[in-house]
C-alpha positions in Angstrom: -100.0 326.3 30.2 -96.6 326.9 31.3 -94.7 328.8 28.8 -91.1 329.8 29.3 -91.3 332.7 27.2 -94.1 334.3 29.0 -91.3 336.5 30.9 -89.5 337.8 28.0 -90.9 341.2 26.7 -90.7 340.7 22.9 -92.4 344.4 22.3 -89.0 345.4 24.0 -87.0 343.7 22.0 -88.4 344.3 18.8 -88.1 347.7 19.4 -84.9 347.7 19.6 -84.4 346.4 15.9 -84.4 348.9 12.9 -87.4 348.8 10.6 -85.4 348.1 7.5 -83.9 345.3 9.6 -87.7 343.5 9.9 -88.5 344.2 6.9 -85.7 342.3 5.2 -86.4 339.6 7.7 -89.9 339.4 6.4 -88.9 339.4 2.8 -86.4 336.7 3.4 -88.8 334.5 5.1 -91.3 335.2 2.1 -88.5 333.8 -0.3 -87.9 330.8 1.5 -91.6 329.8 2.1 -91.9 330.3 -1.8 -88.6 328.1 -2.0 -89.9 325.3 0.4 -93.5 325.3 -0.8 -92.3 324.3 -4.4 -90.0 321.9 -3.1 -92.2 320.2 -1.2 -94.9 320.5 -4.5 -92.2 319.1 -6.7 -91.1 316.4 -4.4 -94.9 315.0 -4.0 -95.0 314.6 -7.9 -91.8 312.5 -7.6 -92.9 310.5 -5.0 -90.1 312.1 -2.7 -89.9 313.6 0.8 -88.7 317.5 0.4 -87.6 317.3 4.1 -85.8 314.0 4.3 -85.0 313.3 0.9 -86.6 309.7 1.1 -89.0 307.9 -0.9 -92.6 308.7 0.5 -93.2 304.8 1.6 -89.7 304.8 3.3 -89.7 304.9 7.1 -87.0 305.1 9.8 -88.7 304.1 12.9 -85.8 306.2 14.9 -86.4 309.1 12.7 -89.9 310.2 12.7 -90.7 312.7 9.5 -93.8 314.5 8.6 -94.2 312.6 5.4 -95.3 309.5 7.3 -98.8 311.2 7.6 -99.2 310.7 3.7 -97.7 307.2 3.5 -100.6 305.1 2.3 -99.2 301.6 4.4 -97.6 302.9 7.7 -99.1 301.5 11.2 -101.0 303.4 13.4 -98.2 303.2 15.9 -95.7 304.6 13.9 -97.8 307.6 13.2 -98.7 308.1 16.9 -94.7 307.9 17.6 -94.7 310.8 14.9 -97.5 313.0 16.7 -95.5 312.5 20.1 -92.2 313.1 18.7 -92.2 317.3 19.4 -93.2 318.3 16.1 -95.7 320.1 17.8 -99.3 321.9 16.2 -98.0 324.8 14.0 -95.3 322.8 12.3 -97.7 319.6 11.7 -100.5 321.9 10.6 -98.4 323.7 8.3 -96.9 320.7 6.7 -100.3 319.0 6.2 -101.7 322.2 4.6 -99.0 322.9 2.5 -99.6 319.5 1.0 -103.0 319.7 0.7 -102.6 323.3 -1.2 -99.9 321.6 -3.5 -102.8 319.5 -5.0 -105.2 322.3 -5.3 -105.2 325.6 -3.6 -108.0 326.3 -0.4 -110.5 324.1 -1.2 -108.5 321.1 0.2 -108.9 322.9 3.4 -111.8 324.2 5.8 -110.1 326.2 8.3 -113.5 328.7 8.3 -115.0 329.3 12.1 -118.7 328.0 10.6 -119.8 325.2 12.5 -117.3 325.4 15.2 -118.4 324.9 18.8 -118.2 328.2 20.8 -115.7 326.4 23.1 -113.3 325.7 20.6 -110.1 328.0 19.9 -109.1 326.0 16.6 -110.7 323.5 14.2 -109.8 323.0 11.0 -110.2 320.0 8.5 -107.5 319.1 5.7 -107.4 316.6 3.0 -105.0 315.2 0.7 -105.8 312.7 -1.7 -107.3 309.5 0.0 -106.3 311.4 3.4 -107.9 313.5 6.2 -106.9 315.4 9.0 -108.6 317.3 11.7 -106.9 319.4 14.2 -109.2 320.6 17.2 -108.2 322.6 20.2 -110.6 323.5 22.8 -110.4 325.9 25.4 -110.3 323.1 28.4 -107.2 321.4 26.3 -105.0 324.7 26.1 -105.5 325.0 30.0 -105.0 321.3 30.4 -107.4 318.7 32.1 -106.9 318.8 35.5 -106.7 315.8 37.5 -105.8 313.7 34.9 -102.9 312.4 32.9 -103.2 315.2 30.1 -102.9 318.1 32.8 -100.8 320.1 30.2 -101.7 322.1 27.5 -102.5 319.8 24.1 -104.3 319.5 21.2 -106.4 316.6 19.2 -105.9 315.2 15.9 -108.3 313.0 14.2 -106.9 311.1 10.9 -108.8 309.2 8.2 -108.1 307.3 5.0 -110.5 306.6 2.3 -113.0 308.0 4.8 -111.9 305.1 7.3 -110.8 306.9 11.0 -107.4 305.7 11.4 -106.6 308.1 14.6 -109.6 309.1 16.7 -109.6 312.7 18.4 -109.1 310.8 21.7 -106.4 308.6 21.0 -103.6 311.5 21.5 -103.3 314.4 23.6 -100.4 315.9 21.6 -98.8 318.7 23.5 -97.3 321.9 22.2 -93.7 322.4 21.0 -91.5 324.8 22.1 -91.8 326.6 18.9 -95.7 326.6 19.3 -95.3 328.1 22.9 -92.6 330.7 21.3 -95.2 331.8 18.3 -98.4 331.8 21.0 -96.7 334.3 23.1 -95.2 336.3 20.4 -98.8 336.7 19.2 -100.3 337.4 22.6 -97.7 340.2 22.6 -99.2 341.5 19.6 -95.7 341.4 18.1 -96.2 338.8 15.3 -99.6 338.8 13.4 -100.8 335.5 11.5 -101.2 336.3 7.9 -101.8 332.8 6.0 -99.9 332.3 2.7 -99.4 328.8 1.4 -101.6 327.3 4.4 -104.4 329.4 3.5 -107.7 327.5 3.2 -111.6 328.2 2.5 -111.5 331.2 5.2 -109.4 333.7 3.2 -112.4 334.4 0.7 -114.2 335.9 4.0 -111.3 338.4 3.8 -110.9 339.2 0.3 -112.3 341.8 -1.9 -114.9 339.9 -3.7 -114.5 342.1 -7.0 -110.6 341.7 -6.8 -111.1 337.8 -6.8 -113.2 337.8 -9.6 -110.5 339.7 -11.9 -107.8 337.4 -10.5 -109.7 334.1 -11.9 -109.2 332.6 -15.5 -110.5 329.7 -16.9 -108.9 326.5 -16.4 -107.5 323.7 -19.1 -110.0 321.5 -18.0 -113.3 321.5 -15.3 -111.2 318.4 -13.3 -108.3 321.3 -12.5 -110.8 324.0 -11.5 -110.6 325.1 -7.9 -113.7 327.5 -8.2 -116.7 327.9 -10.5 -118.9 330.9 -11.2 -122.7 331.6 -11.4 -123.3 334.7 -13.3 -126.8 336.2 -13.8 -126.3 338.6 -16.9 -128.8 341.4 -18.1 -128.0 342.8 -21.2 -130.0 345.9 -22.6 -132.2 345.1 -25.6 -131.0 346.8 -28.2 -127.5 345.5 -28.3 -128.5 341.8 -27.3 -127.0 340.1 -30.5 -123.9 342.3 -30.8 -123.1 341.6 -27.2 -123.9 337.8 -27.8 -121.3 337.7 -30.6 -118.3 339.8 -29.2 -119.2 337.9 -26.0 -118.9 334.0 -27.8 -115.8 335.5 -29.7 -113.8 336.3 -26.5 -114.9 333.1 -24.8 -113.3 331.6 -27.7 -109.8 333.8 -28.1 -109.2 333.9 -24.2 -109.2 332.5 -20.9 -111.6 335.0 -19.1 -114.3 334.3 -17.0 -117.5 335.5 -17.7 -117.5 338.9 -15.4 -114.2 340.0 -17.1 -115.6 339.6 -20.6 -118.5 341.7 -19.2 -116.2 344.5 -17.6 -114.1 344.8 -20.8 -117.4 344.8 -23.2 -118.8 347.7 -20.7 -115.5 349.3 -21.1 -114.7 349.3 -24.3 -117.9 349.6 -25.7 -120.3 351.3 -23.2 -123.1 348.5 -23.3 -124.1 348.9 -20.1 -124.5 345.3 -19.0 -125.5 344.5 -15.6 -124.7 341.2 -14.1 -124.4 339.1 -10.7 -121.6 336.8 -10.1 -121.3 334.0 -7.1 -118.1 332.3 -6.9 -118.5 328.5 -5.5 -115.8 326.1 -4.7 -115.7 322.9 -6.5 -115.5 320.0 -4.4 -114.9 321.6 -1.2 -113.6 319.6 2.0 -116.4 319.1 4.4 -115.3 319.7 8.0 -115.2 316.9 10.7 -116.3 318.3 14.0 -115.1 316.8 17.6 -118.1 316.2 19.6 
């Protein structure tokens, strides 16, 4: 892949910056991300695109916008026009993951490596309501297909609506944007680390401490709004079974704590010595599509 940023020494440039300045930039970016994510989330509730300010079903053919991807009546030719409009991989991916996480966090994005072909650099499936998108990038895509019309670095996308394929993987060979190339080169030079935030999917749970996740979980108002469910095996000492059962039911009624949190509380406060083992199971997680 030709990259105009390859000859820039980003490490050298970053070394000239003061650590306080870099920290302030990171803090500013975190605040901007929070503001933009909340803006997208509120806009979707109102049926308005946070980016262009128009209704989600509005289309200006001369000004492609990300919200075209969630427009239920848009034509395929306009979607392809959007994909080739220079948005690039990272911005398209970022928008769709934020949209997906505005509905339910994590479970609408399968960014795990399970089942991926060893020749794939990147393959992720994203779901939002009736829509589904799969991004695919193989090593040969990144290098470009020599001797063909797609001899440039590119990625592929598949789009479905209500389970029906609207855009096939091989319909488009979408080029990387200049922004993509800049980010890729900075990551290659180890001056930038990708840490998922509002675009995080199921893979984040392989990186988190299991016990910490359990402590953060609370019971939802309804099962439909639940992102995860837990299965807990509990072993209660015989001498305190009745007492534990009564206190357990009382805490379930008074709090929104999960079973592990209640057990931890009872063990700490009363020294019951309850043994438990909990499994966290995503509720209705997306099933990844694979490009053959």
